[in-house]
Each structure stands twice: as structure tokens, then as C-alpha cells.
C-alpha positions in Angstrom: -20.4 -22.8 39.9 -20.6 -23.6 43.6 -18.7 -22.1 46.0 -14.8 -23.5 46.6 -12.4 -25.1 49.2 -9.4 -25.8 49.7 -7.8 -29.2 50.4 -4.4 -29.1 51.2 -1.9 -31.7 52.5 1.9 -32.0 53.2 3.1 -35.6 50.8 7.4 -37.4 50.7 9.2 -36.1 48.4 9.9 -38.9 45.9 5.3 -39.5 46.4 5.9 -35.7 44.4 8.3 -37.2 42.6 6.5 -40.3 40.6 3.3 -37.8 40.1 5.5 -35.1 38.6 7.1 -37.9 36.5 3.4 -40.2 36.2 2.0 -36.4 34.6 4.4 -35.6 32.4 4.7 -39.7 30.5 0.1 -38.6 31.1 1.1 -34.7 29.8 3.5 -36.3 26.2 1.3 -39.3 25.2 -2.4 -38.1 26.1 -0.7 -34.7 24.1 -1.9 -33.1 26.7 -1.3 -31.3 29.1 -2.1 -32.9 32.9 -2.3 -30.6 35.4 -2.0 -31.9 39.5 -5.6 -30.5 40.0 -6.6 -32.7 37.7 -4.9 -35.4 38.2 -6.5 -35.5 42.4 -9.0 -34.4 41.5 -9.8 -37.6 39.3 -8.0 -39.2 42.0 -10.9 -38.4 45.1 -13.9 -39.1 42.9 -13.3 -42.2 41.5 -12.9 -43.6 45.7 -16.2 -41.7 46.5 -17.7 -43.5 43.2 -15.9 -46.7 43.6 -17.2 -46.8 47.2 -20.8 -45.5 46.6 -20.5 -42.5 48.4 -22.8 -38.9 47.4 
């Protein structure tokens, strides 16, 4: 595995609760636990792919 870096940021409580509800519903829908890390990394990857950033 290549080196890793930490990306940390704060978000409003309301947004955090919305994310938790989404992760819970996705975990239930897919019968697989979806982590916050997976969710955020997926969003970042999609945004970079959509922008064609290598």
C-alpha cells in the first residue's frame, strides 16, 4: 500500500445526522455495512473522475 494522508474536516450536526441516516438506509438496503470512510472516499473519487482529474 502506498503512503496515506489524513483528511479531516468538521461538518454541521444536521449534515452529519443526514449522512448517518443515509448510511443506515444503504446498509439495510444492501445488507452490507457502509462506512463513513467508504462513503466520503466514493464521493471524492466520483467528483475527481467527473472532472477528469488524474
